[in-house]
C-alpha positions as a Markdown table, in Angstrom:
| # | Residue | x | y | z |
|---|---|---|---|---|
| 1 | Met | 0.1 | -0.2 | 0.0 |
| 2 | Ala | 0.9 | 3.5 | -0.6 |
| 3 | Glu | 2.4 | 5.9 | 2.3 |
| 4 | Arg | -0.7 | 7.1 | 4.3 |
| 5 | Arg | -1.0 | 10.4 | 3.8 |
| 6 | Val | -2.8 | 13.2 | 6.7 |
| 7 | Val | -5.1 | 15.5 | 4.6 |
| 8 | Leu | -6.9 | 18.2 | 6.3 |
| 9 | Val | -10.4 | 19.3 | 4.2 |
| 10 | Thr | -12.4 | 22.4 | 4.8 |
| 11 | Gly | -16.3 | 22.6 | 3.8 |
| 12 | Gly | -15.8 | 18.8 | 4.6 |
| 13 | Gly | -18.8 | 18.0 | 5.7 |
| 14 | Thr | -21.0 | 18.2 | 2.4 |
| 15 | Gly | -20.5 | 18.3 | -1.5 |
| 16 | Ile | -17.3 | 18.4 | -2.9 |
| 17 | Gly | -15.2 | 17.9 | 0.4 |
| 18 | Ala | -17.4 | 15.3 | 1.7 |
| 19 | Ala | -16.8 | 13.2 | -1.8 |
| 20 | Thr | -12.8 | 14.2 | -1.4 |
| 21 | Ala | -12.9 | 13.1 | 2.1 |
| 22 | Arg | -14.5 | 9.5 | 0.8 |
| 23 | Leu | -12.0 | 8.8 | -1.5 |
| 24 | Leu | -9.1 | 9.5 | 0.8 |
| 25 | Arg | -10.7 | 7.9 | 3.6 |
| 26 | Ala | -11.0 | 4.6 | 0.8 |
| 27 | Ala | -7.6 | 5.0 | -0.1 |
| 28 | Gly | -6.4 | 4.3 | 3.6 |
| 29 | His | -5.5 | 7.9 | 4.2 |
| 30 | Arg | -6.0 | 10.0 | 7.8 |
| 31 | Val | -8.5 | 12.7 | 7.1 |
| 32 | Val | -9.6 | 15.6 | 9.1 |
| 33 | Ile | -12.7 | 17.5 | 8.1 |
| 34 | Ser | -13.5 | 21.0 | 9.4 |
| 35 | Gly | -16.7 | 23.4 | 8.5 |
| 36 | Arg | -18.8 | 25.4 | 10.3 |
| 37 | Arg | -21.4 | 23.1 | 10.8 |
| 38 | Val | -21.4 | 20.2 | 13.3 |
| 39 | Glu | -24.0 | 17.8 | 11.9 |
| 40 | Pro | -22.7 | 16.8 | 8.5 |
| 41 | Leu | -19.5 | 16.4 | 9.7 |
| 42 | Arg | -20.0 | 14.1 | 12.5 |
| 43 | Arg | -22.2 | 12.2 | 10.1 |
| 44 | Leu | -19.5 | 12.1 | 8.0 |
| 45 | Ala | -16.9 | 11.1 | 10.3 |
| 46 | Glu | -19.6 | 8.1 | 11.4 |
| 47 | Glu | -19.4 | 7.3 | 7.6 |
| 48 | Thr | -15.6 | 7.5 | 7.0 |
| 49 | Gly | -13.4 | 7.4 | 10.3 |
| 50 | Ala | -12.9 | 10.6 | 9.3 |
| 51 | Leu | -11.8 | 12.9 | 12.3 |
| 52 | Ala | -14.4 | 15.7 | 12.7 |
| 53 | His | -13.1 | 19.2 | 13.8 |
| 54 | Pro | -15.7 | 22.0 | 13.4 |
| 55 | Ser | -14.0 | 25.4 | 13.2 |
| 56 | Asp | -14.7 | 29.1 | 11.4 |
| 57 | Ala | -12.1 | 29.2 | 8.6 |
| 58 | Ala | -12.0 | 32.8 | 9.0 |
| 59 | Asp | -11.1 | 32.5 | 12.5 |
| 60 | Pro | -7.5 | 33.3 | 13.1 |
| 61 | Ala | -7.4 | 31.2 | 16.7 |
| 62 | Ala | -9.9 | 28.4 | 15.5 |
| 63 | Val | -7.8 | 28.5 | 12.1 |
| 64 | Gln | -4.4 | 27.5 | 14.0 |
| 65 | Asp | -6.3 | 25.4 | 16.9 |
| 66 | Leu | -7.5 | 23.4 | 13.7 |
| 67 | Val | -3.8 | 22.7 | 12.1 |
| 68 | Asp | -2.5 | 22.0 | 15.9 |
| 69 | Ala | -5.8 | 19.8 | 16.5 |
| 70 | Thr | -4.7 | 17.8 | 13.2 |
| 71 | Val | -0.8 | 17.4 | 13.8 |
| 72 | Ser | -1.5 | 16.2 | 17.4 |
| 73 | Ala | -4.0 | 13.4 | 16.1 |
| 74 | Tyr | -1.6 | 12.1 | 13.4 |
| 75 | Gly | 1.7 | 13.7 | 14.0 |
| 76 | Arg | 2.5 | 15.4 | 10.5 |
| 77 | Leu | 0.4 | 17.1 | 7.5 |
| 78 | Asp | 0.6 | 16.4 | 4.2 |
| 79 | Gly | -2.4 | 17.5 | 2.4 |
| 80 | Leu | -4.5 | 20.5 | 3.0 |
| 81 | Val | -7.5 | 20.7 | 0.5 |
| 82 | Leu | -9.6 | 24.2 | 0.5 |
| 83 | Asn | -13.0 | 23.8 | -0.3 |
| 84 | Ala | -14.4 | 26.3 | 2.3 |
| 85 | Gly | -16.9 | 28.8 | 0.5 |
| 86 | Ile | -19.8 | 31.0 | 0.8 |
| 87 | Val | -21.8 | 32.8 | -2.2 |
| 88 | Arg | -23.2 | 36.4 | -1.9 |
| 89 | Gly | -25.0 | 37.3 | -5.0 |
| 90 | Gly | -25.2 | 41.2 | -6.6 |
| 91 | Ala | -23.6 | 43.4 | -9.3 |
| 92 | Val | -20.8 | 45.9 | -7.6 |
| 93 | Gly | -23.7 | 48.3 | -7.3 |
| 94 | Asp | -26.1 | 46.1 | -5.8 |
| 95 | Leu | -23.4 | 44.2 | -2.9 |
| 96 | Ser | -23.9 | 45.7 | 0.6 |
| 97 | Val | -20.3 | 46.0 | 2.1 |
| 98 | Glu | -21.4 | 43.3 | 4.9 |
| 99 | Asp | -21.9 | 40.8 | 1.9 |
| 100 | Trp | -18.6 | 41.7 | 0.1 |
| 101 | Glu | -16.8 | 41.5 | 3.4 |
| 102 | Ala | -18.0 | 38.5 | 4.3 |
| 103 | Val | -17.3 | 36.8 | 1.0 |
| 104 | Met | -13.2 | 37.8 | 1.3 |
| 105 | Ala | -13.3 | 36.7 | 4.8 |
| 106 | Thr | -14.2 | 33.1 | 4.0 |
| 107 | Asn | -13.4 | 32.8 | 0.1 |
| 108 | Val | -9.7 | 34.4 | 0.8 |
| 109 | Thr | -8.6 | 35.0 | 4.1 |
| 110 | Gly | -9.6 | 31.9 | 5.4 |
| 111 | Pro | -7.5 | 29.9 | 3.2 |
| 112 | Phe | -4.5 | 32.9 | 3.8 |
| 113 | Leu | -5.0 | 32.1 | 7.5 |
| 114 | Leu | -5.3 | 27.9 | 7.3 |
| 115 | Gln | -1.6 | 28.0 | 4.5 |
| 116 | Arg | -0.1 | 30.2 | 7.1 |
| 117 | Ala | -0.9 | 28.0 | 10.2 |
| 118 | Ala | -0.3 | 24.9 | 8.0 |
| 119 | Leu | 3.2 | 25.9 | 6.2 |
| 120 | Pro | 5.3 | 24.6 | 8.5 |
| 121 | His | 4.1 | 21.0 | 8.9 |
| 122 | Leu | 3.4 | 20.9 | 4.9 |
| 123 | Leu | 7.1 | 22.0 | 3.9 |
| 124 | Ala | 8.5 | 19.6 | 6.5 |
| 125 | Ser | 6.4 | 16.7 | 4.7 |
| 126 | Arg | 6.9 | 18.5 | 1.3 |
| 127 | Gly | 3.3 | 18.2 | 1.1 |
| 128 | Ala | 0.3 | 19.3 | -1.4 |
| 129 | Val | -2.3 | 22.2 | -1.6 |
| 130 | Val | -5.5 | 22.2 | -3.7 |
| 131 | Ala | -8.1 | 24.7 | -3.8 |
| 132 | Val | -11.0 | 24.5 | -4.9 |
| 133 | Ala | -11.8 | 27.7 | -6.7 |
| 134 | Ser | -14.4 | 27.8 | -9.5 |
| 135 | Val | -14.4 | 28.9 | -13.3 |
| 136 | Ala | -15.8 | 32.3 | -11.8 |
| 137 | Ala | -12.2 | 33.0 | -11.7 |
| 138 | Leu | -11.6 | 32.5 | -15.2 |
| 139 | Arg | -14.8 | 33.5 | -16.6 |
| 140 | Asn | -17.5 | 36.0 | -15.2 |
| 141 | Gly | -21.5 | 36.0 | -14.8 |
| 142 | His | -23.7 | 38.1 | -14.1 |
| 143 | Gly | -24.2 | 39.7 | -10.4 |
| 144 | Asn | -21.3 | 37.6 | -9.3 |
| 145 | Ala | -19.0 | 40.2 | -8.6 |
| 146 | Ala | -18.0 | 39.7 | -5.1 |
| 147 | Tyr | -17.8 | 35.9 | -5.6 |
| 148 | Ala | -16.2 | 35.9 | -8.8 |
| 149 | Thr | -13.2 | 38.4 | -7.2 |
| 150 | Ser | -12.8 | 36.0 | -4.1 |
| 151 | Lys | -12.6 | 32.7 | -6.9 |
| 152 | Ala | -9.7 | 34.8 | -8.9 |
| 153 | Ala | -8.2 | 35.5 | -5.3 |
| 154 | Leu | -7.9 | 32.1 | -4.1 |
| 155 | Leu | -6.4 | 31.2 | -7.7 |
| 156 | Gln | -3.5 | 33.5 | -7.5 |
| 157 | Leu | -3.2 | 33.1 | -3.3 |
| 158 | Cys | -2.3 | 29.6 | -4.4 |
| 159 | Arg | 0.1 | 30.1 | -7.4 |
| 160 | Ser | 1.7 | 32.4 | -4.6 |
| 161 | Leu | 2.4 | 29.4 | -2.6 |
| 162 | Ala | 3.8 | 27.3 | -5.5 |
| 163 | Val | 6.0 | 30.1 | -6.8 |
| 164 | Asp | 7.8 | 31.1 | -3.3 |
| 165 | Tyr | 7.8 | 27.6 | -2.0 |
| 166 | Gly | 8.1 | 25.4 | -4.6 |
| 167 | Arg | 11.8 | 24.9 | -4.3 |
| 168 | Ala | 11.7 | 23.5 | -0.5 |
| 169 | Gly | 9.4 | 20.9 | -2.3 |
| 170 | Leu | 5.5 | 22.2 | -1.7 |
| 171 | Arg | 3.0 | 21.9 | -4.3 |
| 172 | Ala | 0.0 | 24.3 | -4.8 |
| 173 | Asn | -2.4 | 23.7 | -7.5 |
| 174 | Ile | -6.4 | 24.9 | -8.3 |
| 175 | Val | -9.4 | 23.0 | -9.5 |
| 176 | Cys | -11.9 | 25.0 | -11.4 |
| 177 | Pro | -15.3 | 23.5 | -11.5 |
| 178 | Ser | -18.4 | 24.7 | -13.3 |
| 179 | Trp | -21.6 | 23.9 | -11.4 |
| 180 | Val | -21.8 | 20.6 | -9.2 |
| 181 | Arg | -24.5 | 18.7 | -7.7 |
| 182 | Thr | -24.0 | 19.9 | -4.0 |
| 183 | Glu | -26.7 | 21.1 | -1.4 |
| 184 | Leu | -25.6 | 25.3 | -2.2 |
| 185 | Ala | -26.2 | 24.6 | -5.9 |
| 186 | Asp | -29.2 | 22.8 | -5.9 |
| 187 | Arg | -30.7 | 25.2 | -3.7 |
| 188 | Arg | -29.6 | 27.9 | -6.4 |
| 189 | Met | -31.4 | 25.7 | -9.4 |
| 190 | Ala | -34.5 | 25.3 | -7.5 |
| 191 | Arg | -34.8 | 28.7 | -7.3 |
| 192 | Phe | -33.7 | 28.7 | -10.7 |
| 193 | Ala | -36.2 | 26.7 | -11.9 |
| 194 | Glu | -39.0 | 28.5 | -9.9 |
| 195 | Glu | -37.7 | 31.8 | -11.7 |
| 196 | Thr | -37.8 | 30.0 | -14.8 |
| 197 | Gly | -41.0 | 28.5 | -15.0 |
| 198 | Arg | -40.1 | 25.1 | -14.0 |
| 199 | Ala | -40.7 | 24.8 | -10.6 |
| 200 | Ala | -42.3 | 21.1 | -10.6 |
| 201 | Gly | -39.0 | 20.2 | -12.2 |
| 202 | Gly | -36.9 | 21.5 | -9.0 |
| 203 | Ala | -33.2 | 21.5 | -9.1 |
| 204 | Asp | -33.2 | 19.0 | -12.0 |
| 205 | Ala | -34.8 | 21.5 | -14.1 |
| 206 | Gly | -32.8 | 24.1 | -13.0 |
| 207 | Tyr | -29.6 | 22.4 | -13.8 |
| 208 | Glu | -30.8 | 21.2 | -17.3 |
| 209 | Glu | -31.2 | 24.6 | -18.0 |
| 210 | Ala | -28.2 | 26.4 | -16.6 |
| 211 | Thr | -26.1 | 23.2 | -18.2 |
| 212 | Arg | -27.7 | 23.5 | -21.9 |
| 213 | Leu | -24.4 | 25.4 | -23.2 |
| 214 | Leu | -22.1 | 23.3 | -21.9 |
| 215 | Pro | -20.3 | 20.5 | -23.9 |
| 216 | Ala | -21.3 | 18.2 | -21.2 |
| 217 | Gly | -24.5 | 19.0 | -21.4 |
| 218 | Arg | -25.1 | 18.3 | -17.3 |
| 219 | Pro | -23.5 | 19.1 | -13.8 |
| 220 | Ala | -20.6 | 17.4 | -12.5 |
| 221 | Glu | -21.1 | 14.9 | -9.5 |
| 222 | Pro | -18.9 | 16.2 | -6.4 |
| 223 | Arg | -16.9 | 12.4 | -6.6 |
| 224 | Glu | -15.6 | 13.9 | -10.2 |
| 225 | Val | -14.3 | 17.2 | -8.8 |
| 226 | Ala | -13.1 | 15.0 | -6.0 |
| 227 | Glu | -11.0 | 12.6 | -8.5 |
| 228 | Ala | -9.4 | 15.9 | -9.8 |
| 229 | Val | -8.3 | 16.9 | -6.0 |
| 230 | Asn | -6.9 | 13.5 | -5.0 |
| 231 | Trp | -5.0 | 12.8 | -8.0 |
| 232 | Leu | -3.1 | 16.6 | -7.3 |
| 233 | Leu | -2.9 | 15.8 | -3.4 |
| 234 | Ser | -0.7 | 12.7 | -4.7 |
| 235 | Pro | 2.7 | 11.9 | -5.8 |
| 236 | Ala | 1.4 | 10.6 | -9.4 |
| 237 | Ala | 1.2 | 14.7 | -9.6 |
| 238 | Ser | 4.9 | 15.6 | -8.3 |
| 239 | Phe | 5.6 | 17.7 | -11.0 |
| 240 | Val | 2.5 | 19.5 | -11.4 |
| 241 | Asn | 2.9 | 22.7 | -9.2 |
| 242 | Gly | 1.0 | 26.1 | -9.9 |
| 243 | Ala | -1.3 | 24.5 | -12.2 |
| 244 | Val | -5.0 | 25.4 | -12.6 |
| 245 | Leu | -7.2 | 22.3 | -14.1 |
| 246 | Thr | -10.7 | 23.1 | -14.9 |
| 247 | Val | -13.3 | 20.6 | -14.3 |
| 248 | Asp | -16.1 | 21.8 | -16.2 |
| 249 | Gly | -17.5 | 19.7 | -18.4 |
| 250 | Gly | -16.1 | 22.0 | -21.6 |
| 251 | Ala | -17.5 | 25.2 | -20.0 |
| 252 | Thr | -14.2 | 27.3 | -20.8 |
| 253 | Ala | -13.7 | 26.0 | -24.1 |
| 254 | Leu | -16.5 | 27.0 | -25.4 |
| 255 | Asp | -16.8 | 30.3 | -27.3 |
| 256 | Pro | -20.0 | 32.1 | -26.1 |
| 257 | Gly | -19.9 | 34.3 | -29.7 |
| 258 | Gly | -19.8 | 30.8 | -31.4 |
| 259 | Ala | -23.2 | 29.3 | -29.1 |
| 260 | Ala | -25.8 | 31.2 | -31.1 |
| 261 | Phe | -25.3 | 28.9 | -34.0 |
| 262 | Ser | -26.3 | 26.4 | -31.9 |
| 263 | Phe | -28.6 | 27.6 | -29.9 |
| 264 | Arg | -31.4 | 30.2 | -29.3 |
| 265 | Ile | -30.2 | 32.8 | -26.9 |
| 266 | Glu | -32.5 | 35.2 | -25.2 |
| 267 | Ala | -31.7 | 37.5 | -22.2 |
| 268 | Arg | -33.4 | 37.5 | -19.1 |
| 269 | Asp | -34.6 | 40.0 | -16.8 |
| 270 | Gly | -31.8 | 41.6 | -14.8 |
| 271 | Ala | -33.2 | 39.8 | -11.6 |
| 272 | Asn | -32.7 | 36.5 | -12.7 |
| 273 | Ala | -29.6 | 37.0 | -13.5 |
| 274 | Arg | -28.2 | 38.3 | -10.5 |
| 275 | Asp | -28.3 | 35.4 | -8.0 |
| 276 | Gly | -25.2 | 33.2 | -7.0 |
| 277 | Ala | -22.0 | 31.8 | -8.3 |
| 278 | Asn | -21.2 | 29.5 | -11.7 |
| 279 | Gly | -19.3 | 26.5 | -9.8 |
């Protein structure tokens, strides 16, 4: 069996984080899952044997305690998955200062604090960091100013790790998903279905509409993104550093200007466009 690694996963109770934890545990690695909500963490810990440690990723003391607890439990830290994130929809003129600051605190400052606290241990183990960003870090959409900005900042934050500490053996890479079937996205898709007159179809109808232009024609499942995260954490990606891997069903390969030749595209009203993130 390959060497058992110790990996800390934030936003680990549901969605991509939970899928990543399951993959790592199935391979025999030691996993610490963290997030703000206790109950999802508890359930996943019981299911997989991961160690649950609820924590607020934007609180410096809580972040340090999380890293200390991981190293205390397992003696080392080999991998860090930065998956915690929140969404506040709105264009620049619509966003409140409070919403802007909340998104930046969780999506950018939190990862910075965790990277800084974990860095000595990751350097000691010549470890790896993987950030779960979004195609929104690369392509923007309507009413997505705070989220897209935060994910672009997260991308460059992780690339800074690769540039500054690559010679010391640390790797830091980024995955950029498009729509993934998570609890957060399910709620957005259910609302979108109502907005487009397809409420009876629920979240499935929303996903169908939102992914109509994707070459894949569907959203991702959390495990499909987790597989990419798992690979980037592993020795198989030993020469991959500072990379941005799109796990987006072809979204960023598509030319919006050519989509009209295959689809009839009509503008929606602004209220429907300005709510939430892609990916």
